[in-house]
Backbone as ProteinMPNN parsed JSONL, in Angstrom:
{"seq_chain_A": "MSELLDNGNFFNQKKVDLSDLNYPLKFTFKIGTLANDFVIEDASSATLAYVRQKMFKFIEEIQVFTDTDKKNLEFTIKANKWIDFSATYVFSDKNGIEKGRVARKGWASIWKARYDVYDQQEHLAFHIMEENAWTKVFDSLFSEIPIVGLFTGYVFNPKYIVGRPDGSKVMRLKKNASMFGRKFTLEKIGPTHNTSEDEIIVLSLMMMILLERRRG", "coords_chain_A": {"N_chain_A": [[109.519, 81.556, 111.345], [108.856, 83.518, 113.242], [110.71, 83.009, 115.218], [113.037, 83.811, 113.942], [112.613, 86.54, 113.646], [112.61, 87.288, 116.307], [115.199, 86.779, 117.305], [116.868, 88.038, 115.54], [118.301, 86.739, 113.542], [117.476, 86.705, 110.91], [118.629, 88.747, 109.51], [120.868, 87.855, 108.282], [120.084, 86.275, 106.242], [119.892, 84.822, 102.945], [119.571, 86.954, 100.123], [117.013, 87.306, 97.739], [115.965, 87.719, 94.388], [112.912, 89.2, 93.197], [112.086, 88.07, 90.86], [112.842, 85.502, 90.911], [111.464, 83.127, 92.281], [110.586, 80.97, 94.944], [108.056, 79.137, 95.744], [105.89, 78.024, 98.471], [105.386, 81.486, 99.443], [106.115, 83.445, 102.334], [104.609, 85.904, 104.252], [105.309, 88.064, 106.799], [104.348, 90.204, 109.296], [105.959, 92.692, 111.248], [105.708, 93.258, 114.74], [104.98, 95.612, 117.385], [105.976, 97.972, 116.394], [105.511, 101.271, 114.997], [105.333, 101.603, 112.272], [104.03, 99.926, 109.327], [105.592, 97.376, 108.745], [106.808, 94.535, 106.955], [108.202, 91.28, 106.344], [109.173, 89.267, 103.592], [109.543, 85.917, 102.886], [110.868, 83.03, 101.152], [110.139, 79.531, 100.312], [112.361, 78.272, 101.335], [113.084, 79.782, 103.431], [114.617, 81.946, 102.739], [115.252, 85.424, 102.538], [113.238, 87.554, 100.685], [112.254, 90.159, 100.441], [112.004, 93.291, 102.178], [109.444, 95.114, 103.349], [108.133, 98.334, 103.618], [105.789, 100.654, 104.804], [105.519, 104.007, 104.226], [105.088, 106.467, 106.664], [102.647, 108.966, 107.663], [101.971, 110.204, 105.219], [100.339, 112.045, 102.696], [99.823, 111.043, 100.202], [99.777, 107.687, 99.684], [102.612, 105.603, 100.128], [104.78, 102.952, 99.429], [107.726, 101.241, 100.245], [110.024, 98.937, 98.916], [112.502, 96.885, 99.862], [115.525, 95.051, 99.141], [117.009, 94.11, 101.15], [117.091, 93.55, 104.666], [118.075, 95.526, 106.302], [117.38, 97.799, 105.096], [118.792, 99.236, 103.077], [119.053, 98.858, 100.356], [117.025, 99.882, 98.075], [114.551, 98.607, 96.039], [112.006, 98.671, 94.786], [109.26, 100.987, 94.46], [106.004, 101.686, 95.553], [103.327, 103.63, 94.811], [100.469, 105.648, 95.472], [98.219, 107.104, 93.079], [96.878, 109.368, 93.763], [95.557, 111.414, 96.478], [95.004, 109.803, 99.675], [92.607, 107.348, 99.258], [89.853, 105.157, 98.826], [89.566, 104.157, 96.281], [91.883, 104.451, 94.862], [94.625, 104.129, 92.475], [97.553, 102.159, 92.432], [100.879, 102.501, 91.694], [103.662, 100.659, 90.505], [107.11, 101.16, 90.624], [110.492, 100.7, 89.582], [113.867, 100.84, 90.977], [115.046, 102.607, 89.279], [113.09, 104.277, 88.509], [111.407, 103.338, 86.551], [108.264, 102.42, 85.404], [106.589, 99.466, 86.349], [104.141, 98.289, 86.468], [100.73, 98.227, 87.735], [98.227, 98.363, 90.36], [94.781, 98.402, 90.956], [92.219, 99.26, 93.124], [88.861, 98.185, 93.167], [86.952, 100.253, 93.803], [83.669, 100.922, 94.858], [82.857, 98.319, 94.464], [84.488, 96.862, 96.071], [83.659, 97.225, 98.642], [81.972, 95.317, 99.827], [83.108, 92.837, 99.047], [86.435, 92.247, 98.684], [88.172, 93.425, 95.846], [90.578, 93.667, 93.328], [92.261, 94.999, 90.465], [94.91, 94.071, 88.349], [97.452, 95.48, 86.418], [99.72, 95.214, 83.684], [103.063, 96.18, 82.532], [102.555, 97.367, 80.1], [100.104, 98.421, 80.522], [97.983, 96.697, 80.236], [95.168, 94.777, 81.254], [95.922, 92.294, 83.451], [95.503, 90.526, 85.644], [93.039, 89.595, 88.115], [92.386, 90.194, 91.561], [90.652, 88.613, 94.024], [88.569, 88.334, 96.879], [87.858, 85.274, 98.441], [85.737, 84.502, 100.161], [83.447, 86.613, 101.278], [82.076, 86.758, 103.714], [83.842, 85.937, 105.671], [85.527, 88.122, 106.248], [83.592, 89.893, 107.162], [82.643, 88.679, 109.558], [85.059, 88.628, 110.922], [85.556, 91.379, 111.286], [83.319, 92.125, 112.838], [83.485, 90.521, 115.214], [85.945, 91.302, 116.147], [85.526, 93.659, 117.439], [84.52, 93.044, 119.894], [85.209, 93.053, 123.312], [87.981, 91.278, 124.667], [87.118, 88.77, 123.416], [87.613, 89.651, 120.843], [90.364, 89.549, 120.633], [91.021, 87.047, 119.77], [90.108, 86.577, 117.228], [91.815, 86.356, 115.097], [92.606, 83.752, 115.07], [90.478, 82.372, 114.154], [88.902, 83.557, 112.022], [90.018, 83.769, 108.922], [90.763, 85.276, 106.073], [90.879, 84.474, 102.506], [92.432, 85.019, 99.37], [92.106, 85.052, 95.854], [94.174, 85.027, 93.019], [93.612, 85.588, 89.735], [93.314, 85.143, 86.139], [91.83, 87.245, 83.546], [90.351, 85.432, 82.018], [89.373, 83.657, 83.824], [90.963, 81.607, 84.819], [92.865, 80.338, 87.536], [95.684, 81.485, 89.382], [97.227, 82.09, 91.729], [96.961, 81.799, 95.336], [96.368, 83.649, 98.193], [96.508, 83.481, 101.656], [95.456, 84.337, 104.939], [97.138, 83.386, 107.812], [96.44, 81.552, 110.843], [96.789, 83.517, 113.634], [97.382, 85.589, 116.494], [97.548, 88.389, 116.073], [97.0, 88.677, 113.412], [99.194, 88.593, 111.65], [100.537, 86.966, 109.845], [100.879, 85.614, 106.596], [100.369, 83.451, 103.759], [101.48, 82.717, 100.507], [100.509, 80.843, 97.831], [101.272, 79.102, 94.825], [99.059, 78.196, 92.384], [98.582, 77.788, 89.781], [99.96, 78.124, 86.421], [102.381, 80.7, 85.583], [103.281, 82.939, 82.94], [105.724, 84.181, 82.618], [108.563, 85.609, 84.403], [108.02, 88.255, 84.928], [105.288, 88.372, 85.368], [104.996, 87.042, 87.837], [106.337, 88.907, 89.375], [104.743, 91.316, 89.235], [102.425, 90.371, 90.389], [103.193, 89.709, 93.037], [104.028, 92.251, 93.949], [101.589, 93.594, 93.769], [100.088, 92.216, 95.697], [101.483, 92.87, 97.989], [100.725, 95.556, 98.344], [97.95, 95.247, 98.524], [97.604, 93.692, 100.866], [98.358, 95.498, 102.879], [96.347, 97.458, 102.586], [94.014, 95.937, 103.059], [94.418, 95.007, 105.657], [94.14, 97.36, 107.032], [91.475, 97.837, 106.653], [90.4, 95.936, 108.314]], "CA_chain_A": [[109.765, 82.957, 111.045], [108.794, 84.314, 114.465], [111.974, 82.853, 115.918], [114.029, 84.618, 113.249], [112.363, 87.932, 113.978], [112.925, 87.53, 117.705], [116.629, 86.776, 117.635], [117.603, 88.849, 114.592], [119.09, 85.952, 112.61], [117.03, 86.878, 109.54], [119.437, 89.755, 108.853], [121.925, 87.194, 107.548], [119.509, 85.372, 105.272], [120.184, 85.053, 101.537], [118.654, 87.857, 99.454], [116.532, 86.69, 96.513], [115.26, 88.614, 93.486], [111.484, 88.906, 93.075], [111.838, 87.303, 89.64], [113.349, 84.144, 91.144], [110.648, 82.837, 93.453], [110.42, 79.577, 95.377], [106.8, 79.132, 96.497], [105.064, 79.166, 98.896], [106.026, 82.633, 100.067], [105.591, 83.764, 103.665], [104.589, 87.32, 104.587], [105.201, 88.186, 108.259], [104.417, 91.577, 109.789], [106.619, 92.946, 112.524], [104.816, 93.845, 115.738], [105.68, 96.472, 118.323], [106.484, 99.161, 115.715], [104.454, 102.123, 114.477], [105.249, 101.408, 110.833], [103.528, 98.649, 108.847], [106.699, 96.676, 108.113], [106.743, 93.087, 106.928], [109.271, 90.573, 105.637], [108.718, 88.181, 102.729], [110.51, 84.829, 102.743], [110.419, 81.953, 100.278], [109.952, 78.23, 100.955], [113.598, 77.87, 102.009], [113.3, 80.821, 104.457], [115.481, 83.014, 102.231], [114.565, 86.702, 102.524], [112.997, 88.13, 99.364], [112.032, 91.596, 100.495], [111.564, 93.962, 103.396], [108.451, 96.065, 102.845], [107.82, 99.365, 104.61], [104.829, 101.685, 104.428], [105.955, 105.302, 104.742], [104.051, 107.013, 107.525], [102.291, 110.386, 107.637], [102.01, 110.668, 103.844], [99.016, 112.292, 102.114], [99.73, 110.053, 99.141], [100.373, 106.478, 100.233], [103.834, 105.165, 99.457], [105.373, 101.738, 99.975], [109.091, 100.994, 99.803], [110.376, 97.525, 98.91], [113.952, 96.729, 99.915], [116.012, 93.68, 98.972], [117.74, 93.749, 102.363], [116.321, 93.874, 105.862], [118.557, 96.745, 106.954], [116.749, 98.877, 104.332], [119.798, 100.021, 102.36], [118.925, 98.658, 98.916], [115.644, 100.072, 97.647], [114.365, 97.97, 94.739], [110.744, 99.118, 94.188], [108.391, 101.909, 95.178], [104.592, 101.599, 95.178], [102.772, 104.917, 95.218], [99.112, 105.952, 95.01], [98.185, 108.159, 92.071], [96.169, 110.522, 94.301], [95.481, 111.4, 97.929], [94.442, 108.581, 100.249], [91.24, 107.141, 98.806], [89.646, 103.714, 98.707], [89.551, 103.737, 94.883], [93.133, 104.883, 94.228], [95.459, 103.185, 91.747], [98.891, 102.13, 93.02], [101.834, 102.28, 90.612], [104.941, 100.079, 90.897], [108.271, 101.637, 89.878], [111.733, 100.121, 90.086], [114.802, 101.805, 91.564], [115.405, 103.583, 88.245], [111.909, 105.07, 88.208], [110.675, 102.747, 85.437], [107.01, 101.812, 85.846], [106.519, 98.028, 86.078], [102.751, 97.86, 86.461], [99.905, 98.934, 88.722], [97.08, 97.651, 90.891], [93.686, 99.34, 91.221], [91.115, 98.734, 93.909], [87.629, 98.386, 92.42], [86.031, 101.183, 94.439], [82.497, 100.447, 95.59], [82.754, 96.864, 94.338], [85.308, 96.259, 97.118], [83.092, 97.462, 99.971], [81.47, 94.05, 100.342], [84.055, 91.765, 98.774], [87.63, 92.886, 98.147], [88.534, 93.114, 94.469], [91.609, 94.52, 92.754], [92.689, 94.68, 89.111], [96.356, 94.206, 88.186], [97.824, 95.827, 85.052], [101.141, 95.005, 83.42], [103.85, 97.357, 82.168], [101.913, 97.968, 78.929], [98.793, 98.853, 81.001], [96.958, 95.711, 79.897], [94.633, 94.053, 82.405], [96.601, 90.995, 83.5], [94.954, 89.66, 86.678], [92.12, 90.071, 89.142], [92.546, 89.644, 92.907], [89.319, 88.613, 94.615], [88.37, 87.636, 98.14], [87.081, 84.054, 98.193], [84.513, 84.46, 100.953], [83.277, 87.922, 101.906], [81.579, 86.625, 105.079], [84.975, 85.787, 106.588], [85.943, 89.453, 106.682], [82.492, 90.486, 107.936], [82.678, 88.127, 110.913], [86.314, 89.066, 111.531], [85.383, 92.763, 111.705], [82.316, 92.197, 113.899], [83.955, 89.933, 116.464], [87.14, 92.005, 116.621], [85.091, 94.787, 118.261], [84.07, 92.553, 121.192], [86.328, 92.97, 124.257], [88.588, 89.977, 124.967], [86.843, 87.86, 122.302], [88.247, 90.196, 119.65], [91.786, 89.203, 120.595], [91.221, 85.698, 119.234], [89.517, 86.415, 115.903], [92.87, 85.979, 114.164], [92.733, 82.294, 115.052], [89.238, 81.771, 113.66], [88.468, 84.113, 110.742], [91.211, 84.034, 108.13], [90.355, 85.399, 104.672], [91.722, 83.993, 101.423], [92.297, 85.812, 98.156], [92.509, 84.343, 94.647], [94.7, 85.793, 91.892], [93.215, 84.891, 88.519], [93.354, 85.874, 84.882], [90.503, 87.654, 83.065], [89.609, 84.289, 81.471], [88.87, 82.855, 84.928], [91.948, 80.637, 85.323], [93.463, 80.743, 88.81], [97.148, 81.453, 89.356], [97.78, 82.055, 93.085], [96.053, 81.977, 96.461], [96.957, 84.242, 99.395], [95.653, 83.259, 102.816], [95.935, 84.783, 106.246], [97.313, 82.253, 108.712], [95.949, 81.746, 112.213], [97.724, 84.174, 114.559], [96.625, 86.511, 117.339], [97.527, 89.745, 115.548], [96.808, 88.651, 111.967], [100.46, 89.084, 111.091], [101.183, 85.998, 108.968], [100.175, 85.256, 105.373], [101.071, 82.511, 102.89], [101.121, 82.812, 99.096], [100.73, 79.592, 97.12], [101.074, 79.127, 93.383], [98.121, 77.109, 92.063], [98.487, 77.723, 88.328], [101.197, 78.606, 85.79], [102.59, 82.062, 85.089], [103.929, 82.868, 81.632], [107.095, 84.69, 82.715], [108.895, 86.112, 85.738], [107.4, 89.569, 85.112], [103.955, 88.156, 85.939], [105.196, 86.79, 89.269], [106.762, 90.155, 89.995], [103.651, 92.265, 89.429], [101.472, 89.772, 91.326], [103.707, 89.867, 94.407], [103.961, 93.677, 94.281], [100.171, 93.92, 93.984], [99.65, 91.638, 96.968], [102.09, 93.675, 99.057], [99.874, 96.726, 98.556], [96.623, 94.801, 98.932], [97.636, 93.269, 102.268], [98.365, 96.693, 103.729], [95.035, 98.081, 102.514], [92.997, 95.074, 103.677], [94.634, 94.996, 107.116], [93.598, 98.619, 107.544], [90.017, 97.688, 106.665], [90.017, 95.069, 109.411]], "C_chain_A": [[109.769, 83.819, 112.296], [110.093, 84.222, 115.238], [113.058, 83.72, 115.274], [113.864, 86.086, 113.581], [112.786, 88.253, 115.396], [114.418, 87.632, 117.963], [117.49, 87.506, 116.611], [118.401, 88.065, 113.573], [118.689, 86.171, 111.165], [117.847, 87.93, 108.805], [120.545, 89.126, 108.013], [121.403, 86.241, 106.487], [119.901, 85.776, 103.856], [119.129, 85.971, 100.928], [118.277, 87.268, 98.095], [115.759, 87.71, 95.695], [113.792, 88.205, 93.38], [111.144, 88.143, 91.803], [112.318, 85.867, 89.767], [112.693, 83.625, 92.416], [110.472, 81.34, 93.691], [109.205, 79.527, 96.3], [106.712, 77.9, 97.397], [105.895, 80.266, 99.54], [105.342, 82.939, 101.389], [105.732, 85.264, 103.927], [104.39, 87.417, 106.103], [105.392, 89.632, 108.691], [105.188, 91.635, 111.1], [105.589, 93.563, 113.471], [105.647, 94.698, 116.689], [106.317, 97.685, 117.679], [105.311, 99.961, 115.17], [104.248, 101.897, 112.985], [104.681, 100.027, 110.502], [104.624, 97.942, 108.062], [106.417, 95.184, 108.06], [107.86, 92.515, 106.057], [108.642, 89.465, 104.796], [109.859, 87.167, 102.601], [109.96, 83.79, 101.785], [110.36, 80.638, 101.046], [111.189, 77.748, 101.704], [113.989, 78.847, 103.108], [114.34, 81.854, 104.038], [114.667, 84.302, 102.146], [114.462, 87.239, 101.104], [112.925, 89.646, 99.419], [111.683, 92.036, 101.908], [110.687, 95.113, 102.938], [108.089, 97.05, 103.951], [106.829, 100.363, 104.025], [105.271, 102.998, 105.058], [104.797, 105.959, 105.491], [103.846, 108.5, 107.28], [102.421, 110.975, 106.229], [100.582, 110.89, 103.35], [98.765, 111.345, 100.948], [100.477, 108.817, 99.623], [101.582, 106.04, 99.415], [104.431, 103.973, 100.198], [106.778, 101.584, 99.404], [109.41, 99.514, 99.951], [111.89, 97.407, 98.802], [114.334, 95.269, 99.693], [116.763, 93.208, 100.207], [116.985, 94.261, 103.583], [116.883, 95.057, 106.657], [118.202, 97.99, 106.138], [117.764, 99.808, 103.654], [119.619, 99.95, 100.848], [117.458, 98.711, 98.497], [115.483, 99.534, 96.229], [113.108, 98.47, 94.023], [110.082, 100.159, 95.086], [106.971, 101.718, 94.653], [103.923, 102.869, 95.704], [101.382, 105.12, 94.627], [99.152, 107.101, 94.017], [97.372, 109.375, 92.512], [96.148, 110.422, 95.817], [94.774, 110.148, 98.411], [92.963, 108.46, 99.912], [91.047, 105.663, 98.544], [89.623, 103.228, 97.261], [90.825, 104.128, 94.14], [93.789, 103.745, 93.451], [96.875, 103.294, 92.286], [99.891, 101.66, 91.971], [103.135, 101.718, 91.158], [106.044, 100.663, 90.013], [109.522, 100.998, 90.449], [112.667, 101.219, 90.563], [115.259, 102.864, 90.575], [114.226, 104.452, 87.831], [111.095, 104.545, 87.045], [109.424, 102.056, 85.961], [106.937, 100.354, 85.407], [105.098, 97.511, 85.969], [101.975, 98.641, 87.499], [98.771, 98.032, 89.199], [96.026, 98.688, 91.278], [92.608, 98.645, 92.032], [89.8, 99.118, 93.243], [86.568, 99.131, 93.228], [84.902, 100.557, 95.227], [82.338, 98.938, 95.512], [83.526, 96.153, 95.442], [84.751, 96.477, 98.524], [82.644, 96.15, 100.599], [82.508, 92.936, 100.205], [85.259, 92.35, 98.053], [87.909, 92.432, 96.72], [89.534, 94.153, 93.972], [91.916, 94.049, 91.336], [94.175, 94.988, 88.971], [96.67, 94.433, 86.713], [99.324, 95.669, 84.864], [101.809, 96.298, 82.97], [103.265, 98.092, 80.961], [100.49, 98.449, 79.231], [97.662, 97.96, 80.511], [96.47, 95.029, 81.174], [95.202, 92.643, 82.402], [95.938, 90.029, 84.474], [93.878, 90.384, 87.474], [92.546, 89.452, 90.465], [91.19, 89.75, 93.573], [89.299, 87.812, 95.919], [87.466, 86.433, 97.903], [85.743, 84.055, 98.914], [84.365, 85.764, 101.726], [82.829, 87.814, 103.358], [82.707, 86.485, 106.097], [85.413, 87.136, 107.129], [84.857, 90.135, 107.512], [82.531, 89.998, 109.375], [83.945, 88.549, 111.655], [86.167, 90.479, 112.076], [84.413, 92.887, 112.876], [82.86, 91.704, 115.23], [85.194, 90.637, 117.01], [86.788, 93.18, 117.511], [84.646, 94.35, 119.656], [85.262, 92.431, 122.136], [86.707, 91.527, 124.569], [88.372, 88.993, 123.813], [87.568, 88.32, 121.042], [89.715, 89.858, 119.522], [92.039, 87.89, 119.879], [90.619, 85.496, 117.842], [90.549, 85.981, 114.869], [93.106, 84.489, 114.098], [91.539, 81.615, 114.382], [88.893, 82.235, 112.249], [89.686, 84.543, 109.927], [90.86, 84.071, 106.641], [91.38, 84.835, 103.696], [91.416, 84.828, 100.184], [92.836, 85.015, 96.971], [93.028, 85.349, 93.615], [94.385, 84.999, 90.629], [93.322, 85.772, 87.293], [91.938, 86.299, 84.477], [89.684, 86.507, 82.487], [89.087, 83.346, 82.547], [89.84, 81.843, 85.48], [92.655, 81.194, 86.556], [94.974, 80.538, 88.791], [97.733, 81.311, 90.757], [96.675, 82.228, 94.111], [96.848, 82.536, 97.644], [96.01, 84.002, 100.551], [96.308, 83.798, 104.085], [96.013, 83.574, 107.155], [96.779, 82.583, 110.101], [97.046, 82.347, 113.077], [96.964, 85.265, 115.291], [96.492, 87.888, 116.712], [97.367, 89.783, 114.03], [98.047, 89.062, 111.204], [101.123, 88.139, 110.102], [100.286, 85.626, 107.79], [101.03, 84.287, 104.564], [100.548, 82.656, 101.469], [101.511, 81.52, 98.386], [100.489, 79.785, 95.632], [100.215, 77.933, 92.999], [97.902, 76.97, 90.555], [99.734, 78.326, 87.717], [101.192, 80.112, 85.531], [103.425, 81.959, 83.82], [105.382, 83.33, 81.654], [107.312, 85.265, 84.104], [108.297, 87.492, 85.996], [106.006, 89.437, 85.712], [104.055, 87.884, 87.431], [105.508, 88.094, 89.992], [105.588, 91.088, 90.249], [102.574, 91.701, 90.357], [101.925, 90.0, 92.759], [103.663, 91.328, 94.828], [102.519, 94.111, 94.555], [99.684, 93.422, 95.336], [100.278, 92.356, 98.161], [101.181, 94.849, 99.396], [98.514, 96.312, 99.084], [96.584, 94.412, 100.403], [97.591, 94.478, 103.198], [96.986, 97.372, 103.733], [93.966, 97.249, 103.233], [93.183, 94.964, 105.182], [94.07, 96.249, 107.744], [92.081, 98.57, 107.602], [89.543, 96.859, 107.845], [89.935, 93.631, 108.953]], "O_chain_A": [[110.576, 84.74, 112.418], [110.542, 85.198, 115.839], [113.895, 84.293, 115.97], [114.847, 86.8, 113.776], [113.266, 89.353, 115.672], [114.859, 88.471, 118.747], [118.706, 87.593, 116.779], [119.13, 88.673, 112.79], [119.468, 85.862, 110.264], [117.769, 88.006, 107.579], [121.102, 89.779, 107.131], [122.172, 85.484, 105.894], [120.207, 86.941, 103.601], [117.935, 85.801, 101.177], [119.148, 86.779, 97.376], [114.978, 88.484, 96.248], [113.462, 87.022, 93.46], [110.036, 87.623, 91.673], [112.207, 85.094, 88.815], [113.284, 83.674, 93.495], [110.243, 80.563, 92.764], [109.305, 79.835, 97.488], [107.352, 76.879, 97.144], [106.96, 80.015, 100.105], [104.14, 82.721, 101.546], [106.826, 85.822, 103.838], [103.403, 86.903, 106.629], [106.455, 90.217, 108.484], [105.081, 90.746, 111.945], [104.705, 94.303, 113.04], [106.862, 94.529, 116.789], [107.114, 98.373, 118.317], [104.243, 99.408, 114.91], [103.125, 101.988, 112.487], [104.822, 99.083, 111.279], [104.581, 97.916, 106.832], [105.855, 94.621, 109.001], [108.382, 93.179, 105.162], [107.697, 88.806, 105.23], [110.987, 87.518, 102.254], [108.747, 83.669, 101.614], [110.509, 80.615, 102.268], [111.086, 76.913, 102.604], [115.088, 78.763, 103.658], [114.887, 82.561, 104.885], [113.51, 84.273, 101.726], [115.466, 87.365, 100.404], [113.465, 90.336, 98.554], [111.148, 91.273, 102.712], [111.148, 95.994, 102.212], [107.777, 96.654, 105.075], [106.999, 100.852, 102.909], [105.385, 103.098, 106.28], [103.668, 105.996, 105.001], [104.723, 109.197, 106.77], [102.91, 112.091, 106.057], [99.712, 110.042, 103.551], [97.639, 110.899, 100.729], [101.666, 108.885, 99.934], [101.579, 106.096, 98.185], [104.567, 103.983, 101.422], [106.988, 101.777, 98.207], [109.109, 98.905, 100.977], [112.485, 97.777, 97.79], [113.567, 94.362, 100.015], [117.117, 92.033, 100.304], [116.319, 95.295, 103.522], [116.234, 95.538, 107.586], [118.657, 99.093, 106.441], [117.598, 101.027, 103.666], [119.992, 100.881, 100.135], [116.745, 97.709, 98.56], [116.197, 99.956, 95.319], [113.123, 98.673, 92.809], [110.311, 100.205, 96.295], [106.763, 101.6, 93.446], [103.954, 103.144, 96.904], [101.133, 104.816, 93.46], [100.017, 107.973, 94.102], [97.19, 110.311, 91.734], [96.661, 109.457, 96.384], [94.039, 109.508, 97.659], [92.165, 109.341, 100.231], [91.969, 104.984, 98.092], [89.656, 102.022, 97.02], [90.841, 104.134, 92.909], [93.551, 102.567, 93.72], [97.351, 104.394, 92.568], [99.769, 100.562, 91.429], [103.664, 102.222, 92.149], [105.923, 100.66, 88.788], [109.614, 100.775, 91.656], [112.305, 102.395, 90.556], [115.795, 103.899, 90.971], [114.34, 105.267, 86.916], [110.178, 105.224, 86.585], [109.503, 101.21, 86.852], [107.189, 100.035, 84.246], [104.867, 96.423, 85.442], [102.486, 99.598, 88.078], [98.404, 97.066, 88.531], [96.348, 99.725, 91.859], [92.142, 97.566, 91.665], [89.64, 100.256, 92.801], [85.424, 98.686, 93.322], [85.129, 99.766, 96.143], [81.743, 98.335, 96.405], [83.266, 94.985, 95.729], [85.311, 95.969, 99.496], [82.908, 95.901, 101.775], [82.75, 92.185, 101.15], [85.134, 92.884, 96.951], [87.89, 91.24, 96.413], [89.358, 95.355, 94.171], [91.843, 92.857, 91.037], [94.645, 96.035, 89.417], [96.216, 93.677, 85.855], [100.106, 95.955, 85.771], [101.208, 97.372, 83.018], [103.455, 99.299, 80.815], [99.755, 98.836, 78.323], [96.521, 98.405, 80.384], [97.263, 94.737, 82.069], [94.989, 91.885, 81.457], [95.818, 88.841, 84.176], [93.818, 91.613, 87.502], [93.016, 88.315, 90.496], [90.632, 90.841, 93.683], [89.929, 86.76, 96.035], [86.432, 86.548, 97.246], [84.728, 83.653, 98.345], [85.069, 85.994, 102.709], [83.161, 88.683, 104.164], [82.55, 86.87, 107.256], [85.645, 87.283, 108.329], [85.16, 90.868, 108.453], [82.461, 90.798, 110.308], [83.915, 88.798, 112.861], [86.598, 90.761, 113.195], [84.652, 93.662, 113.802], [82.721, 92.374, 116.253], [85.463, 90.574, 118.21], [87.637, 93.662, 118.262], [84.418, 95.198, 120.518], [86.24, 91.765, 121.794], [85.84, 90.665, 124.715], [89.338, 88.441, 123.287], [88.074, 87.505, 120.27], [90.262, 89.876, 118.419], [93.156, 87.639, 119.425], [90.614, 84.378, 117.327], [90.212, 85.322, 113.885], [93.744, 84.006, 113.162], [91.586, 80.423, 114.08], [88.62, 81.413, 111.375], [90.307, 85.565, 110.218], [90.681, 83.025, 106.017], [92.568, 84.728, 103.999], [90.289, 85.281, 99.981], [93.887, 84.382, 97.066], [92.407, 86.383, 93.371], [94.842, 83.867, 90.473], [93.41, 86.996, 87.397], [90.958, 85.772, 85.005], [88.456, 86.583, 82.459], [88.435, 82.349, 82.236], [89.571, 81.26, 86.53], [92.999, 82.375, 86.608], [95.476, 79.55, 88.255], [98.637, 80.502, 90.966], [95.596, 82.736, 93.805], [97.866, 81.972, 98.044], [94.819, 84.291, 100.438], [97.522, 83.726, 104.273], [95.05, 82.815, 107.259], [96.68, 83.75, 110.481], [98.112, 81.753, 113.234], [95.998, 85.81, 114.757], [95.429, 88.503, 116.805], [97.581, 90.832, 113.421], [97.962, 89.798, 110.221], [102.179, 88.47, 109.562], [99.096, 85.358, 107.958], [102.257, 84.294, 104.665], [99.339, 82.711, 101.242], [102.683, 81.149, 98.343], [99.606, 80.543, 95.229], [100.589, 76.788, 93.254], [97.123, 76.126, 90.112], [100.502, 78.982, 88.421], [100.145, 80.715, 85.294], [104.186, 81.007, 83.645], [106.18, 82.921, 80.811], [106.372, 85.394, 84.889], [108.085, 87.868, 87.149], [105.582, 90.298, 86.483], [103.282, 88.437, 88.213], [105.002, 88.348, 91.085], [105.441, 91.604, 91.358], [101.885, 92.46, 91.037], [101.139, 90.433, 93.602], [103.293, 91.621, 95.965], [102.264, 94.9, 95.465], [98.954, 94.123, 96.037], [99.667, 92.438, 99.227], [100.896, 95.115, 100.563], [97.978, 96.949, 99.991], [95.641, 94.759, 101.112], [96.865, 94.474, 104.192], [96.518, 97.81, 104.784], [93.116, 97.798, 103.933], [92.201, 94.84, 105.913], [93.573, 96.21, 108.87], [91.464, 99.176, 108.479], [88.427, 97.042, 108.33], [89.623, 92.746, 109.749]]}, "name": "protein", "num_of_chains": 1, "seq": "MSELLDNGNFFNQKKVDLSDLNYPLKFTFKIGTLANDFVIEDASSATLAYVRQKMFKFIEEIQVFTDTDKKNLEFTIKANKWIDFSATYVFSDKNGIEKGRVARKGWASIWKARYDVYDQQEHLAFHIMEENAWTKVFDSLFSEIPIVGLFTGYVFNPKYIVGRPDGSKVMRLKKNASMFGRKFTLEKIGPTHNTSEDEIIVLSLMMMILLERRRG"}
């Protein structure tokens, strides 16, 4: 993926709908830009989405494009209030139809990240939980040490589990070893019932990654 980003060849990759997913998915942040942009590719390196966080907004807003030149806006993710660690983030398609939402569990997420995912009917569909809270603690502590902090991305890499309310596990997102913490992999470890479930999970993880990277 890094080679594609460097030489620009990813602009010609096949565009894939979020309801037609070939796991594992690869999330790769661009570096050297002010915006928090990242590209999502599937197992065949086909581009699924280009995700951009709009800057200087009192209410956080994420734009999800189907093309890397940012001409075809497919989804918008927007907080339901001013920037706050307990905000709910609503997914809407290009026609303004709400597809679902993800809510960070406020104080419960201070120690160990936890998010709740709701479907289009506002039913609780999934939980997203950090597997090992100590990983993020050590990552944050060592990142503050001069020189040593540059290499924490190779050592401390958190993992997140997407599961149903009954406890069954569906997906695992993990940060890959890299200097700037810019690469993530999403694996499917259990069945989903329909393509809408895959869609709201991926949209939720897009928002979660941006929030968790900001935490450190």
